C-alpha positions in Angstrom: 16.7 5.6 9.2 15.4 8.1 11.8 14.6 8.6 15.4 10.9 8.7 16.4 9.9 11.1 19.2 6.5 10.8 20.9 6.0 13.8 23.2 3.1 14.1 25.6 0.8 12.4 23.0 -2.9 12.0 24.0 -5.8 10.5 22.2 -9.5 10.8 23.0 -12.6 9.5 21.3 -15.2 12.1 22.4 -15.0 12.2 26.2 -13.2 8.9 26.4 -9.4 9.3 27.0 -7.5 6.3 25.7 -3.9 7.6 25.6 -2.7 9.8 28.4 0.4 11.9 27.8 2.8 9.3 26.5 6.5 10.1 26.1 8.8 7.8 24.2 12.2 8.5 22.6 13.0 5.9 20.0 16.6 6.1 18.8 17.8 5.8 15.2 18.0 2.1 14.3 16.4 0.9 17.6 14.0 -1.9 17.8 11.3 -0.9 20.3 8.3 -3.1 21.3 5.1 -1.7 22.7 3.5 -4.4 24.9 0.5 -4.6 27.1 -2.9 -6.3 27.5 -5.7 -5.9 25.0 -7.2 -2.4 25.2 -4.1 -0.8 26.7 -3.6 1.6 23.7 -0.6 0.1 22.0 -2.1 -0.3 18.5 -3.7 3.1 18.7 -0.3 4.6 19.5 1.3 2.8 16.6 -1.5 4.0 14.3 -0.9 7.5 15.4 2.8 7.2 14.5 1.7 5.9 11.1 -0.8 8.7 10.6 -3.8 6.4 10.5 -5.2 7.9 13.6 -5.2 11.7 14.4 -3.8 12.8 17.8 -5.7 14.8 20.3 -2.7 16.4 21.8 1.1 16.3 21.9 3.7 15.9 19.1 5.1 13.1 17.0 8.3 13.6 15.1 10.0 11.3 12.6 13.6 12.4 12.0 13.7 16.2 12.2 10.1 16.6 11.1 6.9 17.0 13.1 4.4 14.8 11.4 1.2 15.5 13.3 -0.6 16.8 10.2 1.5 14.9 7.6 -0.5 12.2 5.6 0.6 8.6 6.1 1.9 8.4 2.5 4.3 11.2 3.2 5.8 10.0 6.5 8.3 7.7 4.9 7.2 4.7 7.0 6.2 1.2 6.1 3.6 -0.8 8.1 3.1 -4.6 8.4 -0.3 -5.6 9.6 -1.7 -8.6 11.5 -3.9 -9.5 8.5 -1.1 -9.3 5.9 -3.3 -7.1 3.7 -2.1 -8.6 0.4 -3.9 -8.1 -2.9 -5.3 -11.6 -3.7 -5.4 -11.0 -7.4 -1.8 -10.0 -7.6 1.2 -12.3 -7.7 3.9 -12.0 -5.0 6.1 -9.9 -7.3 3.3 -7.4 -8.0 2.2 -7.2 -4.3 5.8 -6.3 -3.3 6.2 -3.8 -6.2 2.8 -2.1 -6.0 3.7 0.9 -3.8 6.7 1.6 -5.9 4.6 1.6 -9.1 2.2 4.1 -7.6 5.2 6.4 -7.0 6.2 5.9 -10.7 9.6 4.6 -9.9 11.7 3.3 -12.8 10.8 -0.3 -13.6 14.4 -1.4 -13.5 14.8 0.0 -9.9 11.6 -1.7 -8.9 12.7 -5.1 -10.2 16.1 -4.7 -8.4 14.5 -3.9 -5.1 11.9 -6.7 -5.4 14.6 -9.2 -6.2 16.8 -7.9 -3.3 13.9 -8.1 -0.8 12.9 -11.6 -2.1 16.4 -12.8 -1.6 16.6 -11.5 2.0 13.3 -13.1 2.9 13.7 -16.4 0.9 10.8 -15.6 -1.4 12.6 -15.8 -4.7 11.0 -19.2 -5.7 7.5 -17.7 -4.9 7.5 -14.5 -6.9 5.1 -15.8 -9.5 2.6 -17.3 -7.0 -0.6 -15.8 -5.7 -1.1 -15.2 -2.0 -3.6 -18.1 -1.9 -0.8 -20.5 -2.9 1.3 -19.5 0.1 1.5 -20.6 3.7 0.8 -18.1 6.5 4.5 -17.6 7.2 5.2 -17.0 3.5 2.4 -14.5 3.3 3.8 -12.6 6.3 7.2 -12.6 4.5 5.5 -11.0 1.5 4.0 -8.3 3.7 7.4 -7.7 5.1 9.0 -7.6 1.6 6.4 -5.0 0.5 7.7 -2.9 3.4 11.4 -3.5 2.7 11.3 -2.4 -0.9 10.1 1.0 0.1 13.4 1.5 2.0 11.5 3.6 4.7 12.8 5.5 7.6 10.7 3.5 10.1 9.1 0.0 10.1 5.9 -0.4 12.0 4.6 -3.9 12.9 1.1 -4.3 14.3 0.9 -7.8 15.9 2.2 -9.5 12.7 2.5 -13.0 14.2 -0.9 -13.3 15.8 -2.3 -15.4 13.0 0.5 -17.9 13.0 0.8 -21.2 14.9 3.2 -21.5 17.8 6.1 -23.0 15.9 5.9 -20.6 13.1 5.7 -17.7 15.5 9.1 -18.6 17.0 10.6 -18.9 13.5 9.2 -15.6 12.3 10.2 -13.6 15.3 13.8 -14.8 14.8 13.6 -13.8 11.1 12.2 -10.4 12.0 15.0 -9.8 14.5 17.6 -11.0 11.9 16.1 -8.7 9.4 16.4 -5.7 11.7 20.0 -6.6 12.5 20.7 -6.6 8.8 18.8 -3.5 7.7 19.3 -1.4 10.9 16.0 0.4 10.3 14.2 2.0 13.2 11.4 -0.4 14.2 8.3 -0.1 16.4 6.6 -3.4 17.0 3.3 -4.0 18.8 2.4 -7.2 20.6 0.4 -8.5 23.5 2.8 -11.4 23.9 5.5 -10.5 26.4 7.7 -13.4 25.2 7.9 -11.8 21.8 8.7 -8.5 23.5 11.5 -10.1 25.6 13.1 -11.9 22.8 13.0 -9.2 20.1 13.3 -5.8 21.7 16.2 -3.5 22.3 13.8 -1.7 24.6 10.3 -2.5 25.8 7.5 0.0 26.5 4.9 -1.5 28.9 1.5 0.1 28.5 -1.6 -0.2 30.7 -4.9 1.7 30.2 -3.2 4.3 28.0 -0.3 5.0 30.4 3.3 4.0 30.2 4.2 1.9 33.2 7.9 1.4 32.4 10.4 1.7 29.6 13.7 -0.3 29.6 15.8 -3.1 28.2 14.0 -6.5 28.5 16.2 -7.9 31.3 16.0 -4.6 33.2 12.2 -4.9 33.3 12.5 -8.5 34.2 15.0 -7.9 37.1 13.7 -4.5 38.3 10.0 -4.1 37.6 8.8 -0.6 38.6 5.5 -1.8 40.0 3.2 -4.8 40.5 1.7 -4.6 37.0 5.1 -4.9 35.2 6.2 -7.6 37.7 3.2 -9.8 36.7 3.1 -8.9 33.0 6.8 -9.3 32.2 8.0 -12.9 32.6 6.4 -16.2 31.8 5.4 -17.7 34.1 4.8 -14.5 36.0 6.2 -13.5 39.4 4.7 -14.9 42.6 3.2 -12.2 44.8 2.6 -12.7 48.5 1.1 -10.2 50.8 2.5 -9.7 54.3 4.1 -7.3 56.8 7.7 -6.3 57.4 9.5 -7.9 60.3 13.0 -6.9 61.3 15.0 -9.5 63.3 18.6 -8.7 64.4 18.8 -6.1 61.6 17.7 -8.5 58.9 14.5 -7.8 57.0 11.8 -10.5 56.5 8.2 -10.5 55.3 5.8 -12.2 57.7 3.2 -14.0 55.4 0.8 -15.8 57.7 3.6 -17.2 59.9 6.1 -17.9 57.1 9.1 -15.6 57.3 10.3 -14.7 53.8 13.9 -13.3 53.5 14.4 -9.9 51.9 17.6 -8.8 50.2 19.5 -5.6 51.1 18.6 -2.2 49.8 14.9 -1.9 50.7 13.9 1.1 52.9 11.1 -0.4 55.0 9.9 -0.2 58.6 8.6 -2.7 61.1 5.0 -3.7 60.5 4.8 -2.0 57.1 2.3 -3.8 54.8 4.0 -4.9 51.6 3.7 -7.4 48.7 6.6 -9.8 48.5 7.6 -10.9 45.0 9.7 -13.9 43.9 10.0 -15.4 40.5 9.3 -19.1 40.2 12.8 -20.0 39.2 14.2 -18.3 42.4 12.5 -20.8 44.7 14.8 -23.6 45.9 14.2 -26.8 47.8 15.8 -26.4 51.2 15.4 -28.0 54.6 15.0 -24.6 56.3 12.4 -23.4 53.8 8.6 -23.0 54.3 6.4 -26.1 53.9 3.8 -26.5 51.3 1.8 -29.2 49.5 2.3 -30.1 45.9 -0.8 -29.4 43.8 -0.3 -29.7 40.0 3.0 -30.8 38.4 3.7 -29.6 34.8 6.8 -31.1 33.2 7.8 -29.5 29.9 11.0 -31.4 29.3 13.6 -28.8 30.0 11.8 -27.5 33.0 9.3 -28.6 35.6 6.6 -26.3 37.0 5.1 -27.1 40.3 2.1 -25.4 41.8 2.4 -25.5 45.6 -0.4 -24.8 48.2 1.0 -22.6 50.9 -1.1 -21.2 53.7 -4.3 -20.7 51.7 -2.6 -19.5 48.6 -1.0 -21.1 45.5 2.5 -20.3 44.4 4.5 -21.6 41.4 8.0 -23.0 41.5 10.1 -23.7 38.4 12.9 -26.2 38.4 15.4 -26.9 35.7 16.6 -30.0 37.4 14.5 -33.2 37.1 12.3 -33.8 40.2 9.6 -36.4 40.7 6.8 -34.8 42.7 3.4 -36.3 43.5 0.2 -34.3 44.2 -0.2 -33.9 48.0 3.5 -34.4 48.7 5.0 -32.0 51.2 8.0 -30.0 50.1 10.0 -27.2 51.6 10.8 -24.1 49.5 13.1 -21.2 50.2 13.2 -18.0 48.2 16.6 -16.7 47.1 17.0 -13.6 49.3 19.0 -11.7 46.6 16.3 -12.2 44.0 13.4 -11.0 46.2 11.2 -7.9 45.4 9.2 -5.7 47.6 6.2 -3.6 46.5 4.1 -1.1 48.5 0.7 -2.8 49.1 -1.2 0.5 48.6 0.5 2.1 45.6 1.8 -1.1 43.9 5.2 0.6 43.4 8.5 -1.1 43.9 10.2 -0.3 47.2 
């Protein structure tokens, strides 16, 4: 196991800059998730750590060694791809053992490692099957087993669950997290799915257009987003954002949003009339007689929760209730934001106030 240091790393394809001076310090044994929308540079960054892409500038270190010019095969990393990348003509046993055979490791050691990895991943009954005889989840386990047998310093995962159905994705992300807890191997995991990021990561790196927007523990990013992008990207459903101006009444801060006064918690340094964006997560809206009035649009019951889209002064906001409510389209309801859960962002810069 080793730490991974990404220092001022940049990547350009000709005149097009895709990674702009990224700095990430991944501790020994940590599970870090790179998350962001398609095209943000997360897979490119992972491939640079793996050595599959050259870097234009900066430095990448694995352990105590700078690996900028070290070939992928000598970086002591193992990568699991979205496409599984299994050899179709080889049985599971041979797929898992292939990289060790190339290194001419003793056959007894190879057999021991394959059996150990198969036991960890529940693949023992399938060692003599071909990939075509396996389900998608089983193939992904084989890909993971091929990585485990190498006993690398770092695991790299590039959207490994994208080809699986929803139920299997939930199962596999639990298995990957359990695997990390057992092996304690430094892991860098790429996904565009923020739910995967929230449920699996020790820390999340949020990327947009090749820049790091914020790094932190999942709940830190959820509770204290650094800017509007993180606020809307982290959390499902995403945060409600309402534009307005600051109004101070008897020392208390509100946001005037078209006549509706939205309460603001303490700790915000703002001035009267300042243009801001008010953020409130759907679960922090409560039904209250002194709330602002809106009209129910669409109601989406999921069983454990009910999501309600509410028309409010020309805009739609989303409220989420864990209690059972029976709303009808067109019904008037009054909603009140929890003051202590409100967020304020500068309307010009998008940064948290």
